[in-house]
C-alpha positions as semicolon CSV with decimal commas, in nm:
position;residue;x (nm);y (nm);z (nm)
1;X;-1,687;-0,129;-1,082
2;X;-1,507;0,037;-1,389
3;X;-1,206;0,182;-1,240
4;X;-1,091;0,383;-1,508
5;X;-1,420;0,571;-1,532
6;X;-1,272;0,623;-1,169
7;X;-1,015;0,892;-0,987
8;X;-0,829;0,776;-0,778
9;X;-0,909;0,920;-0,439
10;X;-0,670;1,066;-0,300
11;X;-0,469;0,959;-0,013
12;X;-0,434;1,244;0,235
13;X;-0,108;1,240;0,596
14;X;-0,129;1,399;0,904
15;X;0,178;1,651;0,995
16;X;0,291;1,746;1,210
17;X;0,557;1,895;1,184
18;X;0,851;1,968;0,926
19;X;1,083;1,613;0,868
20;X;0,693;1,413;0,858
21;X;0,565;1,627;0,615
22;X;0,831;1,571;0,385
23;X;0,828;1,191;0,482
24;X;0,407;1,206;0,403
25;X;0,519;1,336;0,129
26;X;0,862;1,078;0,025
27;X;0,564;0,783;0,078
28;X;0,350;0,903;-0,111
29;X;0,091;1,100;-0,005
30;X;-0,060;1,352;-0,213
31;X;-0,140;1,622;0,055
32;X;-0,100;1,690;0,402
33;X;-0,227;1,845;0,622
34;X;-0,093;2,069;0,894
35;X;-0,213;2,359;1,107
36;X;0,003;2,690;1,207
37;X;0,107;2,787;1,577
38;X;-0,243;2,894;1,630
39;X;-0,588;2,812;1,547
40;X;-0,538;2,440;1,509
41;X;-0,729;2,161;1,663
42;X;-0,325;1,953;1,743
43;X;-0,190;2,223;1,971
44;X;0,066;2,025;2,165
45;X;0,208;1,873;1,756
46;X;0,559;2,098;1,640
47;X;0,309;2,277;1,440
48;X;0,432;2,551;1,221
49;X;0,525;2,922;1,173
50;X;0,480;3,147;0,900
51;X;0,827;3,081;0,768
52;X;0,867;2,709;0,819
53;X;0,504;2,678;0,659
54;X;0,646;2,906;0,343
55;X;0,955;2,638;0,322
56;X;0,661;2,341;0,366
57;X;0,466;2,430;0,045
58;X;0,756;2,492;-0,157
59;X;0,849;2,153;-0,085
60;X;0,560;1,989;-0,126
61;X;0,413;2,143;-0,431
62;X;0,800;2,085;-0,642
63;X;0,677;1,723;-0,578
64;X;0,351;1,829;-0,810
65;X;0,077;1,801;-0,399
66;X;-0,132;1,962;-0,185
67;X;-0,098;2,131;0,147
68;X;-0,401;2,205;0,412
69;X;-0,415;2,410;0,714
70;X;-0,614;2,364;0,958
71;X;-0,815;2,701;1,133
72;X;-1,065;2,434;1,282
73;X;-1,124;2,575;1,659
74;X;-1,450;2,656;1,764
75;X;-1,400;3,057;1,830
76;X;-1,483;3,240;2,082
77;X;-1,525;3,651;2,066
78;X;-1,177;3,640;2,232
79;X;-1,038;3,398;1,965
80;X;-1,165;3,654;1,686
81;X;-0,939;3,922;1,639
82;X;-0,631;3,695;1,660
83;X;-0,801;3,476;1,387
84;X;-0,836;3,823;1,198
85;X;-0,463;3,906;1,214
86;X;-0,346;3,551;1,127
87;X;-0,509;3,553;0,828
88;X;-0,392;3,910;0,742
89;X;-0,074;3,746;0,801
90;X;-0,110;3,425;0,588
91;X;-0,245;3,730;0,300
92;X;0,111;3,945;0,343
93;X;0,349;3,685;0,387
94;X;0,229;3,582;0,052
95;X;0,093;3,248;0,113
96;X;-0,245;3,270;-0,089
97;X;-0,067;3,352;-0,385
98;X;0,210;3,253;-0,619
99;X;0,401;2,925;-0,578
100;X;0,334;2,986;-0,124
101;X;0,007;2,919;-0,189
102;X;-0,195;2,717;0,026
103;X;-0,445;2,490;-0,180
104;X;-0,712;2,511;0,091
105;X;-0,773;2,659;0,472
106;X;-1,009;2,383;0,685
107;X;-1,256;2,543;0,950
108;X;-1,526;2,504;1,175
109;X;-1,645;2,739;1,306
110;X;-1,854;2,999;1,040
111;X;-1,781;3,327;1,167
112;X;-1,373;3,187;1,059
113;X;-1,560;3,066;0,746
114;X;-1,643;3,436;0,700
115;X;-1,299;3,507;0,772
116;X;-1,174;3,309;0,551
117;X;-1,314;3,438;0,228
118;X;-1,272;3,792;0,312
119;X;-0,964;3,819;0,410
120;X;-0,815;3,469;0,162
121;X;-1,070;3,448;-0,093
122;X;-0,844;3,283;-0,332
123;X;-0,799;2,998;-0,110
124;X;-1,022;2,737;-0,093
125;X;-1,211;2,624;0,185
126;X;-1,259;2,282;0,312
127;X;-1,567;2,214;0,619
128;X;-1,376;2,005;0,899
129;X;-1,577;1,663;1,038
130;X;-1,563;1,941;1,371
131;X;-1,837;2,047;1,180
132;X;-2,082;1,762;1,246
133;X;-2,104;1,710;0,862
134;X;-2,413;1,396;0,847
135;X;-2,652;1,559;0,529
136;X;-2,708;1,627;0,263
137;X;-2,861;1,976;0,304
138;X;-2,569;2,008;0,473
139;X;-2,284;1,969;0,252
140;X;-2,507;2,174;-0,046
141;X;-2,513;2,426;0,234
142;X;-2,184;2,505;0,184
143;X;-2,150;2,388;-0,112
144;X;-2,395;2,712;-0,164
145;X;-2,105;2,929;0,030
146;X;-1,849;2,843;-0,157
147;X;-1,710;2,551;0,006
148;X;-1,518;2,329;-0,238
149;X;-1,503;1,997;0,026
150;X;-1,679;1,869;0,353
151;X;-1,501;1,575;0,541
152;X;-1,789;1,381;0,643
153;X;-1,826;1,286;0,986
154;X;-1,682;0,991;1,149
155;X;-2,011;0,862;1,257
156;X;-2,205;0,827;0,860
157;X;-2,197;0,501;0,760
158;X;-2,038;0,466;0,422
159;X;-2,421;0,370;0,274
160;X;-2,556;0,762;0,416
161;X;-2,216;0,885;0,229
162;X;-2,316;0,748;-0,091
163;X;-2,619;0,894;-0,053
164;X;-2,478;1,191;0,005
165;X;-2,236;1,171;-0,299
166;X;-2,575;1,107;-0,491
167;X;-2,712;1,379;-0,338
168;X;-2,529;1,675;-0,352
169;X;-2,297;1,839;-0,701
170;X;-2,060;1,654;-0,881
171;X;-1,736;1,912;-0,854
172;X;-1,849;1,954;-0,453
173;X;-1,564;1,708;-0,281
174;X;-1,607;1,456;0,023
175;X;-1,361;1,370;0,290
176;X;-1,304;1,087;0,439
177;X;-1,102;0,919;0,765
178;X;-0,994;0,675;0,630
179;X;-0,732;0,468;0,954
180;X;-0,703;0,687;1,283
181;X;-0,773;0,714;1,665
182;X;-1,168;0,723;1,721
183;X;-1,219;0,995;1,995
184;X;-1,545;0,872;2,227
185;X;-1,705;1,143;2,110
186;X;-1,912;1,292;1,875
187;X;-1,704;1,403;1,656
188;X;-1,475;1,535;1,902
189;X;-1,784;1,761;2,114
190;X;-1,640;1,558;2,454
191;X;-1,610;1,814;2,723
192;X;-1,362;1,547;2,949
193;X;-1,065;1,755;2,828
194;X;-1,182;2,027;2,951
195;X;-1,428;1,979;3,271
196;X;-1,088;1,752;3,446
197;X;-0,756;2,019;3,286
198;X;-0,925;2,349;3,245
199;X;-0,774;2,254;2,839
200;X;-1,007;2,277;2,545
201;X;-0,995;1,969;2,318
202;X;-1,220;2,241;2,101
203;X;-0,961;2,469;2,097
204;X;-0,642;2,199;2,042
205;X;-0,572;2,051;2,386
206;X;-0,707;1,813;2,464
207;X;-0,556;1,565;2,694
208;X;-0,739;1,209;2,560
209;X;-0,928;1,118;2,936
210;X;-1,119;0,882;2,723
211;X;-0,776;0,672;2,802
212;X;-0,771;0,636;3,175
213;X;-0,897;0,445;3,417
214;X;-1,170;0,576;3,584
215;X;-1,304;0,398;3,906
216;X;-1,651;0,506;4,146
217;X;-1,695;0,710;4,460
218;X;-1,908;0,702;4,707
219;X;-2,052;1,046;4,814
220;X;-2,010;0,858;5,247
221;X;-1,751;0,701;5,163
222;X;-1,450;0,901;5,056
223;X;-1,152;0,805;4,917
224;X;-1,272;0,434;4,866
225;X;-1,194;0,391;4,444
226;X;-1,503;0,077;4,331
227;X;-1,349;-0,022;3,991
228;X;-1,605;0,135;3,689
229;X;-1,735;-0,232;3,455
230;X;-1,911;-0,332;3,220
231;X;-1,819;-0,662;3,278
232;X;-1,462;-0,890;3,397
233;X;-1,242;-0,742;3,158
234;X;-1,236;-0,446;3,286
235;X;-1,239;-0,005;3,300
236;X;-1,108;0,181;3,001
237;X;-1,446;0,268;2,978
238;X;-1,448;0,550;2,701
239;X;-1,089;0,385;2,485
240;X;-1,176;0,275;2,150
241;X;-0,999;0,121;1,896
242;X;-0,844;0,280;1,643
243;X;-0,979;0,342;1,208
244;X;-0,890;0,094;0,966
245;X;-1,088;0,067;0,604
246;X;-0,717;-0,043;0,510
247;X;-0,901;-0,432;0,390
248;X;-1,227;-0,154;0,228
249;X;-1,032;0,047;-0,029
250;X;-1,317;-0,055;-0,314
251;X;-1,604;0,018;-0,126
252;X;-1,502;0,379;0,013
253;X;-1,472;0,430;-0,335
254;X;-1,827;0,300;-0,449
255;X;-1,946;0,567;-0,204
256;X;-1,789;0,831;-0,334
257;X;-1,503;0,954;-0,167
258;X;-1,260;1,122;-0,297
259;X;-1,029;1,202;-0,022
260;X;-0,887;0,943;0,217
261;X;-0,745;1,071;0,528
262;X;-0,535;0,936;0,757
263;X;-0,551;1,041;1,167
264;X;-0,203;1,147;1,390
265;X;-0,063;1,490;1,325
266;X;0,073;1,338;1,679
267;X;0,255;1,096;1,557
268;X;0,603;0,972;1,466
269;X;0,774;0,954;1,166
270;X;0,699;0,600;1,154
271;X;0,398;0,623;1,164
272;X;0,330;0,861;0,953
273;X;0,573;0,625;0,651
274;X;0,400;0,306;0,728
275;X;0,064;0,430;0,724
276;X;0,182;0,600;0,426
277;X;0,325;0,383;0,233
278;X;0,071;0,060;0,245
279;X;-0,168;0,282;0,177
280;X;-0,018;0,448;-0,145
281;X;0,037;0,098;-0,247
282;X;-0,254;-0,039;-0,184
283;X;-0,438;0,220;-0,339
284;X;-0,254;0,147;-0,631
285;X;-0,235;-0,215;-0,668
286;X;-0,583;-0,160;-0,666
287;X;-0,645;0,043;-0,925
288;X;-0,446;-0,207;-1,068
289;X;-0,584;-0,453;-1,017
290;X;-0,819;-0,627;-0,774
291;X;-0,678;-0,954;-0,825
292;X;-0,354;-0,795;-0,697
293;X;-0,543;-0,592;-0,412
294;X;-0,639;-0,854;-0,244
295;X;-0,341;-1,076;-0,248
296;X;-0,107;-0,835;-0,119
297;X;-0,366;-0,767;0,191
298;X;-0,211;-0,949;0,448
299;X;0,158;-0,809;0,364
300;X;-0,023;-0,416;0,342
301;X;-0,204;-0,584;0,749
302;X;0,132;-0,610;0,884
303;X;0,257;-0,325;0,771
304;X;-0,022;-0,151;0,862
305;X;0,066;-0,302;1,252
306;X;0,437;-0,192;1,210
307;X;0,354;0,101;1,421
308;X;0,154;0,168;1,654
309;X;-0,193;0,149;1,752
310;X;-0,488;0,054;2,007
311;X;-0,627;-0,247;1,721
312;X;-0,881;-0,206;1,448
313;X;-1,181;-0,136;1,404
314;X;-1,347;-0,017;1,131
315;X;-1,630;0,278;1,342
316;X;-1,966;0,330;1,209
317;X;-1,939;0,271;0,834
318;X;-1,997;-0,096;0,869
319;X;-2,257;-0,067;1,170
320;X;-2,331;0,073;1,491
321;X;-1,987;0,038;1,772
322;X;-2,115;-0,191;2,017
323;X;-1,800;-0,343;2,266
324;X;-1,656;-0,555;2,015
325;X;-1,479;-0,146;1,888
326;X;-1,414;-0,086;2,265
327;X;-1,061;-0,188;2,515
328;X;-1,122;-0,272;2,825
329;X;-0,853;-0,365;2,975
330;X;-0,528;-0,116;2,945
331;X;-0,530;0,196;2,727
332;X;-0,140;0,076;2,615
333;X;-0,074;0,105;2,243
334;X;0,067;-0,218;2,013
335;X;0,353;-0,156;1,893
336;X;0,523;-0,404;1,721
337;X;0,843;-0,204;1,536
338;X;1,066;0,093;1,751
339;X;1,134;0,337;1,546
340;X;1,566;0,448;1,517
341;X;1,578;0,727;1,285
342;X;1,545;0,858;0,962
343;X;1,889;0,849;0,688
344;X;1,984;1,246;0,743
345;X;2,237;1,175;0,470
346;X;2,530;0,952;0,288
347;X;2,891;0,962;0,386
348;X;2,913;0,851;0,010
349;X;3,293;0,802;0,029
350;X;3,294;0,624;0,325
351;X;2,953;0,451;0,278
352;X;2,853;0,595;0,632
353;X;2,471;0,665;0,657
354;X;2,419;0,934;0,931
355;X;2,095;0,957;1,163
356;X;1,939;1,156;1,435
357;X;1,874;0,899;1,717
358;X;1,546;0,872;1,863
359;X;1,572;0,508;2,003
360;X;1,876;0,212;2,135
361;X;1,970;-0,026;1,878
362;X;2,353;-0,189;1,851
363;X;2,622;-0,362;1,670
364;X;2,562;-0,628;1,499
365;X;2,098;-0,558;1,553
366;X;1,957;-0,603;1,261
367;X;1,752;-0,369;1,110
368;X;1,471;-0,249;0,869
369;X;1,525;0,031;0,624
370;X;1,166;0,171;0,475
371;X;1,231;0,185;0,093
372;X;0,992;0,461;-0,099
373;X;0,803;0,195;-0,242
374;X;0,741;-0,029;-0,123
375;X;0,975;-0,294;-0,058
376;X;1,212;-0,311;0,332
377;X;1,563;-0,338;0,253
378;X;1,687;-0,544;0,613
379;X;2,097;-0,505;0,716
380;X;2,345;-0,534;0,950
381;X;2,462;-0,329;1,125
382;X;2,871;-0,325;1,165
383;X;2,977;-0,030;1,284
384;X;2,808;0,320;1,471
385;X;3,053;0,544;1,521
386;X;2,948;0,931;1,685
387;X;3,003;1,252;1,479
388;X;3,379;1,266;1,592
389;X;3,393;0,903;1,448
390;X;3,500;0,726;1,721
391;X;3,344;0,384;1,744
392;X;3,000;0,287;1,963
393;X;2,913;-0,112;2,039
394;X;2,569;0,040;2,107
395;X;2,351;0,389;2,057
396;X;2,227;0,398;2,417
397;X;2,111;0,825;2,466
398;X;1,876;0,921;2,198
399;X;1,885;1,253;2,004
400;X;2,228;1,160;1,919
401;X;2,391;1,227;1,562
402;X;2,616;0,903;1,442
403;X;2,731;0,768;1,129
404;X;2,651;0,389;1,069
405;X;2,836;0,105;0,820
406;X;2,583;-0,133;0,674
407;X;2,701;-0,487;0,567
408;X;2,549;-0,338;0,240
409;X;2,428;-0,060;0,124
410;X;2,237;-0,092;-0,245
411;X;1,868;0,101;-0,251
412;X;1,978;0,314;0,021
413;X;1,878;0,716;-0,019
414;X;1,857;0,985;0,185
415;X;1,525;1,037;0,388
416;X;1,423;0,684;0,408
417;X;1,288;0,610;0,747
418;X;1,474;0,304;0,945
419;X;1,274;0,091;1,229
420;X;1,380;-0,276;1,391
421;X;1,175;-0,514;1,513
422;X;1,085;-0,490;1,906
423;X;1,287;-0,727;2,121
424;X;1,056;-0,983;2,279
425;X;1,051;-0,927;2,623
């Protein structure tokens, strides 16, 4: 494959709020996707008010990157006027023109698509994976309706995606998931959340019951719980491993995918920084030389493992999922590093670094500062001071603003993420 004749794929990163949006852009995202306060599929994320959305668009565009907004619920009758009002607000607030123009709307529903075309005709439309886009006829249908991009259903293999690429117009873009949580159901069609809690997954309120532990109760023996076991390893029968395609960037490109998407609008800034930086470096390394990409694989895997995950799988891309794609014995994440915060500001005169602390750490700890370019800067914490500059031996209380003194300061910049390796039990 001649890489010089192939356009480098877009790296598309989730932004649950303004903080993670800036982290994604600073660590190498080409584009971010985010939700407003309504009508997206991540109701529990911070999401964006209209004013925050305008600020976000200005920030992202100032860096030469793109912003996509999710409006990908499956609407019921009672939602229609609300969506219409929302689109009118986006138009009236200038989010479809000039420097605050959204680059695309991400939709699933035919009716929402029609409203978007009517009210916001200047904004590109991308069709969400929720719409179950599994064949080239579906892609061609959406292309004829005016969609610019379709997100592949997660249930497709790379061979199927390549066949789609070969049977759609060249200017029709394919987006596909590269990394993140997998749904046990068919592209988000799960009804468990709605059944158990009344919270509708397809309106953004999923409670993730696929991660719960299940038992069986026999009708005539109420209260006697019998374990559900596929084998003796455990009872988490719906709990999928996370998708990770860091080792298969050439195959993703060969399939004709234009945009590599990372899942996770509910994730921390540490997750966003680690995943964005690692995939950015891996993609860039591959386009420099495949040998460089292969030689750095251990580093990529180590960095990906620095954020929380549920073990890894390649999903449907190479074969149908089997027992090896599930986690049976627990519902917890692997968590090798603890997120301490972000460099909010720098006191240049005193060479102190300001953070909004997220987790506990101590004077004397060796911590890791994540350079935007891919390196990790290890420093020793020589001093911790509160806002009144009172010295502290430890920082046990989250959400404090702290001033930190390190044994070295070279290369540390505002916006960099700080993490510390989790203590061994």
